[in-house]
C-alpha positions in Angstrom: -0.1 0.4 0.0 1.3 3.6 -0.5 2.6 5.8 2.3 0.7 8.6 3.2 2.4 12.0 2.5 5.1 13.4 4.4 4.2 16.3 7.2 8.1 17.5 7.1 8.8 17.5 3.4 12.0 15.7 4.2 11.4 12.3 2.7 10.5 14.3 -0.8 13.9 15.8 -0.4 15.3 12.5 -0.2 13.0 11.2 -3.4 13.9 13.9 -5.4 15.3 17.2 -4.6 16.1 18.2 -8.2 12.1 17.8 -9.6 9.6 20.4 -9.3 7.3 20.2 -6.1 4.3 20.0 -8.3 5.9 16.7 -10.2 6.5 15.0 -6.8 3.0 15.5 -5.8 1.7 14.4 -9.2 3.7 11.3 -8.4 2.5 10.8 -5.4 -1.2 11.2 -6.5 -0.6 8.8 -9.3 0.8 6.1 -6.7 -2.4 6.6 -4.4 -5.0 6.4 -7.2 -3.3 2.9 -8.3 -3.5 2.0 -5.0 -7.2 3.0 -4.8 -7.8 1.2 -8.0 -6.0 -2.1 -6.3 -8.4 -2.2 -3.5 -11.6 -1.6 -5.7 -10.9 -4.4 -8.2 -12.6 -7.5 -8.7 -15.5 -6.6 -6.7 -13.4 -6.3 -2.9 -15.5 -5.2 -0.1 -13.9 -4.8 3.4 -13.8 -7.6 5.4 -11.9 -6.0 8.6 -11.2 -2.7 10.6 -8.0 -2.9 9.7 -8.5 -2.7 6.2 -11.3 -0.1 6.8 -8.5 1.8 8.3 -5.9 1.4 5.5 -8.6 2.4 3.1 -9.2 5.6 5.1 -5.8 6.4 5.5 -5.4 6.0 1.7 -8.2 8.1 1.3 -6.9 11.2 3.3 -3.8 10.8 1.8 -5.2 11.8 -1.4 -7.4 14.4 0.1 -4.0 15.9 1.5 -2.2 15.7 -1.9 -5.1 17.1 -3.6 -4.8 20.2 -1.1 -1.2 20.3 -1.6 -1.3 20.3 -5.3 -4.2 23.2 -5.1 -2.1 25.2 -3.1 1.0 25.0 -5.5 -1.5 25.9 -8.4 -2.9 28.9 -6.6 0.6 29.8 -6.3 1.9 29.5 -9.6 -1.0 31.2 -11.1 -0.6 34.2 -8.5 1.7 36.3 -10.8 -0.6 35.8 -13.6 -3.8 36.7 -11.3 -1.9 40.0 -10.4 -1.3 40.8 -13.9 -4.9 40.2 -14.9 -5.7 42.8 -11.9 -3.7 45.2 -12.8 -5.1 45.2 -16.7 -8.7 45.0 -15.1 -8.1 48.1 -13.0 -6.6 49.8 -15.7 -9.4 49.6 -17.9 -12.6 49.2 -15.9 -13.0 52.9 -15.3 -13.5 53.3 -18.4 -14.9 50.0 -20.3 -16.2 47.9 -17.3 -19.8 46.7 -18.2 -22.5 49.0 -16.3 -20.1 51.0 -14.7 -17.4 52.4 -16.8 -17.5 55.9 -18.5 -18.3 54.4 -21.7 -21.6 52.8 -20.2 -22.3 55.3 -18.1 -22.0 58.0 -20.5 -23.8 56.1 -23.1 -27.0 55.5 -20.5 -27.6 59.1 -20.1 -27.1 59.9 -24.1 -29.6 56.9 -24.6 -32.0 58.3 -22.2 -32.1 61.7 -24.0 -32.4 60.0 -27.4 -34.8 57.8 -26.2 -37.5 60.7 -25.1 -36.7 62.1 -28.2 -37.3 59.0 -30.6 -40.3 58.2 -28.6 -41.9 61.3 -29.3 -41.1 61.2 -32.7 -42.5 58.1 -33.0 -45.8 59.4 -31.4 -45.9 62.3 -33.8 -45.4 59.7 -36.9 -47.8 57.2 -35.1 -50.6 59.8 -35.1 -49.8 61.2 -38.9 -49.9 57.6 -40.0 -53.1 57.0 -38.2 -54.9 60.4 -39.7 -54.0 59.5 -43.0 -55.5 55.8 -43.0 -59.0 57.3 -41.5 -58.8 59.8 -44.3 -58.1 57.1 -46.9 -60.8 54.9 -45.2 -63.2 57.6 -45.3 -62.6 58.6 -48.9 -62.8 55.0 -49.8 -66.2 54.9 -47.9 -67.3 58.2 -49.8 -66.4 56.7 -53.3 -68.3 53.7 -52.7 -71.4 55.7 -51.8 -70.8 57.9 -54.8 -70.8 54.9 -57.1 -73.8 53.5 -55.6 -75.9 57.0 -56.0 -74.7 57.6 -59.4 -77.3 56.5 -62.1 -75.8 55.2 -65.3 -77.1 58.3 -67.5 -75.8 60.5 -64.9 -72.2 61.2 -66.5 -71.5 64.2 -64.2 -72.1 62.2 -61.2 -70.2 59.1 -62.5 -67.1 61.0 -63.2 -67.2 62.6 -59.6 -67.5 59.0 -58.4 -64.6 58.1 -60.3 -62.6 61.4 -59.2 -63.3 60.1 -55.5 -62.1 56.4 -56.0 -59.0 58.2 -57.6 -58.4 60.4 -54.6 -59.2 57.4 -52.0 -56.8 55.1 -54.0 -54.0 57.8 -53.5 -54.9 58.3 -49.9 -54.3 54.6 -49.6 -51.1 54.6 -51.1 -49.8 57.4 -48.9 -51.3 55.6 -45.9 -49.2 52.7 -46.9 -46.3 55.1 -46.8 -46.7 56.7 -43.7 -47.4 53.1 -42.0 -44.0 52.2 -43.1 -42.5 55.1 -42.3 -43.9 55.0 -38.8 -42.5 51.5 -38.2 -38.9 51.6 -39.7 -35.8 53.1 -38.9 -37.2 54.5 -35.4 -33.9 54.2 -33.4 -36.2 52.4 -31.0 -36.3 48.3 -30.1 -39.5 46.9 -29.2 -39.2 44.5 -26.3 -41.8 42.4 -24.3 -41.9 41.6 -20.6 -44.3 39.2 -18.9 -45.9 40.4 -15.6 -47.5 37.7 -13.2 -50.9 38.8 -12.4 -52.7 35.2 -11.8 -50.1 32.7 -10.3 -53.0 29.7 -10.2 -53.5 30.4 -14.0 -49.8 30.4 -14.5 -49.3 27.4 -12.9 -52.3 25.4 -14.5 -50.5 26.8 -18.0 -46.8 25.8 -17.4 -48.1 22.5 -15.6 -49.4 21.7 -19.2 -47.1 22.9 -21.5 -43.5 22.5 -19.6 -44.5 20.1 -16.9 -40.8 18.6 -16.9 -38.9 22.0 -16.3 -41.8 23.0 -13.9 -41.2 19.6 -12.1 -37.5 20.6 -11.9 -38.2 23.6 -10.6 -40.1 22.2 -7.7 -37.3 19.7 -6.8 -35.0 22.6 -6.8 -37.1 24.4 -4.4 -37.5 21.1 -2.3 -33.9 20.6 -2.2 -33.3 24.3 -0.9 -36.0 23.7 1.9 -34.2 20.2 2.5 -30.9 22.1 3.1 -32.4 24.7 5.4 -33.3 21.9 7.8 -37.1 20.9 6.5 -37.7 17.2 7.0 -41.5 17.2 5.7 -42.8 18.9 2.6 -46.2 18.2 0.9 -45.7 16.0 -2.0 -42.2 14.7 -1.1 -40.7 11.8 0.8 -37.5 13.0 2.5 -34.9 9.9 2.0 -31.9 9.5 4.5 -28.9 8.9 2.5 -25.7 8.1 4.5 -22.2 8.5 2.4 -18.7 7.8 4.0 -16.6 11.3 4.8 
């Protein structure tokens, strides 16, 4: 069985003083890992306290080696972390998302532009609505003129034709106004759902997204169990014991 890690480091110096410390630890982890595989092969089960103690010692040796390897990893990357922190500190005042001068300045400018563009949109919408209503009224008037004009009354017929042409021109202008009001506005449309009826929402998602709904409920139950709950309606709290 592999031996536990040194507490003083003297054994490591004797084993390979010319090796980088991480390579020594990697070698120990490899040896402990191979020993763990030997214990776990061929359906082995612990039969005595002595075996349990040996396996527990091996488990603690692996844990200690991992902690020492982690400490070396942190120390090795510390200069890089310091460099990254220095770079971030240099650029953050200007380009940090949501806090840098760029985003703060743009947020002020966008507020001004937003108010202006919304007002321009309101004006365009009102103009488009006015032209659309005029076009609809002209079309109704033309249809009524055609209905009332007699076959022999050329003047009425000609007037009805002129009204129809005017209605067609207004309809064309209405389409142009609608297009102008809905393109190149400088505004972005988004939607936000606001809960107004929890029961209706639960029933809807229970039917349409049952798997995600169950996952959400399971997450809430796991949170309650971590907080100490041992009884939750609709759940059976099972006791699980694992080696530490």
